[in-house]
C-alpha positions in Angstrom: 0.1 -0.1 -0.1 2.8 2.3 0.7 4.3 1.6 -2.8 0.8 2.6 -4.3 0.5 5.9 -2.3 3.9 6.8 -3.5 3.0 6.2 -6.9 -0.2 8.2 -6.7 1.9 11.0 -5.1 4.5 11.0 -8.0 1.8 11.1 -10.4 0.3 14.2 -8.9 3.8 15.9 -8.4 5.0 15.1 -11.9 1.6 15.3 -14.0 2.1 11.6 -15.2 -0.4 9.2 -16.3 0.0 5.3 -16.1 -1.5 3.2 -19.1 -1.6 -0.5 -18.5 -2.6 -3.4 -20.5 -5.1 -6.0 -19.3 -2.2 -8.6 -19.4 -0.4 -6.8 -16.4 -0.6 -8.1 -12.7 -3.9 -7.2 -10.9 -2.1 -4.8 -8.4 -0.7 -2.7 -11.6 -4.2 -2.8 -13.2 -5.5 -1.3 -10.2 -3.0 1.5 -10.0 -3.4 2.6 -13.6 -5.2 5.5 -14.6 -6.1 3.9 -18.0 -6.4 0.0 -18.5 -7.3 -1.3 -21.9 -6.3 -3.2 -25.1 -3.9 -2.1 -27.7 -6.7 0.1 -29.5 -8.0 1.6 -26.4 -4.3 2.4 -25.2 -3.3 3.9 -28.5 -6.4 6.3 -28.3 -5.6 7.2 -24.8 -2.0 8.0 -25.4 -3.1 10.1 -28.5 -5.3 12.1 -26.3 -3.5 12.5 -22.8 -2.7 15.9 -21.6 -0.2 14.6 -19.0 3.5 15.4 -19.3 4.8 12.0 -18.6 3.5 8.7 -19.7 4.3 5.4 -18.1 3.5 2.4 -20.1 2.9 -0.7 -18.1 2.9 -3.3 -21.0 5.6 -4.2 -23.3 8.0 -2.2 -25.4 6.2 -1.8 -28.9 3.3 -0.3 -26.8 5.4 2.1 -25.0 7.0 3.1 -28.4 3.7 3.4 -30.1 2.8 5.9 -27.4 6.1 7.9 -28.1 5.4 7.9 -32.0 2.0 9.3 -31.2 3.4 11.9 -28.6 6.9 12.8 -29.9 7.2 15.8 -27.4 6.0 13.9 -24.2 8.3 11.8 -22.2 7.4 8.0 -22.5 8.7 5.6 -19.7 8.6 1.8 -19.5 9.2 0.3 -16.2 11.4 -2.4 -17.6 13.4 -2.0 -20.9 13.4 -5.8 -21.2 9.8 -6.2 -21.5 9.7 -7.1 -25.4 7.4 -9.1 -27.4 7.8 -12.6 -28.9 5.6 -11.8 -31.8 7.4 -8.5 -32.5 10.6 -10.1 -32.5 9.4 -12.8 -34.8 9.4 -10.2 -37.6 13.0 -8.9 -38.0 12.9 -5.7 -40.0 15.6 -6.7 -42.7 13.9 -10.0 -43.5 10.5 -8.3 -43.6 12.0 -5.6 -46.0 13.3 -8.4 -48.2 9.9 -10.2 -48.3 8.0 -7.1 -48.8 10.3 -6.3 -52.0 9.2 -9.7 -53.5 5.7 -8.2 -54.3 5.0 -5.5 -56.8 3.3 -2.3 -55.2 2.1 -4.2 -52.0 -0.3 -2.7 -49.5 1.0 -3.8 -46.1 -1.2 -4.0 -42.9 0.6 -4.8 -40.0 -0.7 -5.8 -36.5 0.2 -3.3 -33.8 2.3 -5.8 -32.2 5.3 -5.0 -34.2 8.4 -2.9 -33.9 8.5 0.9 -35.0 10.7 -0.4 -38.0 7.9 -2.4 -39.2 5.2 0.0 -38.7 7.5 2.5 -40.8 7.3 0.0 -43.7 3.6 -0.4 -43.5 0.4 1.4 -45.0 -2.0 0.7 -42.4 -1.8 -0.6 -38.7 -4.6 -2.7 -37.2 -5.4 -4.1 -33.7 -7.3 -7.3 -33.0 -10.3 -5.1 -32.2 -10.6 -3.3 -35.5 -8.6 -5.8 -37.8 -11.6 -6.8 -40.0 -12.5 -3.3 -40.5 -9.1 -2.2 -41.5 -8.5 -5.3 -44.0 -11.9 -4.2 -45.7 -10.6 -0.7 -46.4 -7.4 -2.0 -48.2 -7.3 -1.4 -51.9 -8.4 -4.2 -54.2 -6.0 -3.6 -57.0 -2.8 -4.2 -55.0 -1.3 -7.5 -53.4 -2.2 -7.4 -49.7 0.5 -8.3 -47.1 -0.2 -9.0 -43.5 2.4 -9.0 -40.7 3.6 -10.4 -38.2 0.9 -12.7 -36.8 0.2 -15.7 -38.8 -2.7 -16.9 -36.6 -4.5 -13.6 -36.9 -3.9 -13.4 -40.6 -5.3 -16.9 -41.2 -8.5 -16.0 -39.1 -8.8 -12.6 -40.9 -8.5 -14.2 -44.1 -11.3 -16.8 -43.2 -13.6 -14.1 -41.9 -13.4 -11.6 -44.7 -12.7 -14.0 -47.6 -9.8 -11.5 -48.8 -6.9 -13.1 -50.0 -3.5 -12.0 -48.0 0.2 -12.9 -48.0 1.0 -13.7 -44.3 4.2 -13.1 -42.5 4.9 -16.3 -40.5 5.2 -14.9 -36.9 3.4 -15.8 -33.6 3.0 -15.2 -30.0 4.5 -17.8 -27.6 1.7 -17.4 -25.2 -1.2 -18.0 -27.7 0.6 -20.7 -29.5 1.0 -22.7 -26.4 -2.5 -23.3 -25.6 -3.3 -27.2 -25.8 -6.4 -27.9 -27.9 -6.5 -31.3 -26.4 -6.5 -30.2 -22.9 -9.2 -27.6 -23.8 -11.5 -30.0 -25.2 -11.0 -32.1 -22.1 -11.9 -29.3 -20.1 -14.9 -29.0 -21.9 -15.9 -32.5 -21.2 -15.5 -31.5 -17.3 -17.6 -28.5 -17.8 -20.0 -29.2 -20.6 -21.8 -25.8 -20.0 -18.8 -23.9 -20.6 -17.9 -21.8 -23.4 -14.6 -21.3 -25.1 -13.6 -17.9 -25.6 -10.3 -17.3 -27.4 -8.1 -14.4 -28.6 -7.4 -14.4 -32.4 -3.7 -14.8 -31.9 -4.6 -18.5 -31.0 -4.0 -21.1 -33.8 -6.9 -21.5 -36.2 -7.9 -25.0 -35.1 -8.6 -23.7 -31.6 -10.3 -20.6 -33.0 -12.5 -22.8 -35.1 -13.6 -24.8 -32.0 -14.3 -21.5 -29.8 -17.8 -20.1 -29.1 -16.2 -16.5 -29.3 -13.3 -15.0 -30.8 -12.2 -11.4 -30.0 -9.8 -8.9 -28.8 -9.3 -8.5 -25.0 -12.0 -5.8 -24.8 -14.3 -7.9 -27.0 -13.9 -10.8 -24.6 -14.6 -8.8 -21.7 -17.9 -7.6 -23.2 -18.8 -10.8 -24.3 -18.6 -12.5 -20.7 -21.1 -9.8 -19.6 -23.6 -10.4 -22.5 -23.4 -14.1 -22.5 -26.0 -16.3 -20.4 -23.3 -18.8 -19.8 -22.0 -19.0 -16.3 -18.5 -20.8 -17.2 -15.7 -19.7 -19.4 -12.6 -21.5 -20.6 -10.4 -18.4 -21.4 -7.8 -18.8 -24.1 -5.7 -15.7 -24.0 -3.0 -14.4 -21.5 -4.5 -14.9 -17.9 -4.0 -11.4 -16.8 -7.4 -10.5 -18.3 -9.1 -12.8 -15.8 -8.6 -10.1 -13.2 -11.1 -8.0 -14.9 -13.5 -10.8 -15.7 -13.8 -11.5 -12.3 -14.4 -7.9 -11.5 -17.2 -7.6 -13.8 -18.9 -10.8 -13.2 -17.9 -12.3 -9.9 -20.7 -14.9 -9.9 -19.2 -16.7 -13.2 -16.6 -18.9 -13.2 -13.4 -18.3 -15.6 -10.9 -21.1 -16.2 -7.5 -20.3 -17.7 -6.8 -22.4 -20.8 -4.3 -24.7 -20.1 -0.8 -24.8 -22.0 0.7 -27.8 -23.7 3.1 -28.3 -20.8 2.7 -28.1 -17.2 4.5 -24.5 -17.1 2.7 -21.3 -16.5 3.0 -20.6 -20.3 -0.3 -18.8 -20.4 1.4 -16.0 -18.8 3.4 -13.6 -20.9 6.9 -13.5 -19.3 7.3 -10.0 -20.9 4.2 -8.5 -19.4 5.1 -9.7 -16.0 8.5 -8.1 -16.0 6.7 -4.9 -14.8 6.0 -4.3 -11.0 4.9 -1.8 -8.9 8.2 -1.2 -7.7 9.5 -0.6 -11.1 6.7 2.0 -11.7 7.6 3.7 -8.7 11.3 3.8 -9.8 10.3 4.9 -13.2 8.4 8.0 -12.1 11.2 8.9 -9.6 14.0 8.6 -12.0 12.0 9.6 -15.2 13.8 6.6 -16.8 13.9 4.2 -18.7 12.8 6.6 -21.3 11.5 5.6 -24.9 13.8 7.8 -27.0 12.7 9.9 -30.0 13.8 8.3 -33.4 13.6 9.7 -36.9 11.8 6.9 -38.2 8.9 7.4 -36.1 7.7 10.2 -38.3 7.1 7.3 -41.0 5.8 4.9 -38.5 3.2 7.7 -37.1 1.5 7.5 -40.8 0.0 4.2 -40.6 -0.8 4.5 -37.0 -2.7 7.6 -37.4 -4.5 6.3 -40.5 -5.9 3.3 -38.3 -7.1 5.6 -35.5 -8.7 7.9 -38.1 -10.5 5.0 -39.7 -11.5 3.2 -36.7 -15.1 3.5 -36.2 
């Protein structure tokens, strides 16, 4: 509690705001000024009047906030908080892949580096991906990166052909379809709800597929009392707050490890947030390529309904 009080005092003193993703630990979710998925947080980052943004998430999220707010100080509690999905798309390899196509139109999932954003025409999130795909020009080859699972699901949902980069998230790829189906035998009335970063075979067996914010809406609208949740288990904290009488079962990974927890998200702690506010570090630096990376991000925000 002392740490929370110190954080709140530092926020007031420094005109700072804390943005946190649903995959953060419960105590970080509770201290955040704004909590959301990637689209919600991008909108909050764009509109905030705070002088300092502390981003409790992973690096691509904090850098996205810096791209949208080049003159603001953007801090990340732990610089090591990367992203396996973003790392699966090295900029040099992506550039070579892109060059194989004549006049391509590139839509990149927001879970990518600033370098990939700068090579893209449009950014999407899991919330608005279908909407963004449908806005792509029909007379150019459509390239999608970096998540192959999301890309395959979008292709199936829209019927729009795409060339898809073969990247993936280590958390969402680890869920065991067999174990989930066994769970459903134990809980025959349970609904499987999944994030579209999961593999297509699992998505096809799910009762509902959507972004973290969409999953949260769904559990309040559904008449079901039990849910098997196939996404990072940090989301369960908000689900239990919204529907305390309902049961939420984290989808089991293939192995016995806690692989349904993102190791990068969990690098953030209250103590590191406090230290970041005190020292105003680690800071996301301003880079020249952010100007190019801002264009597809800004286009997404303008086109998102």
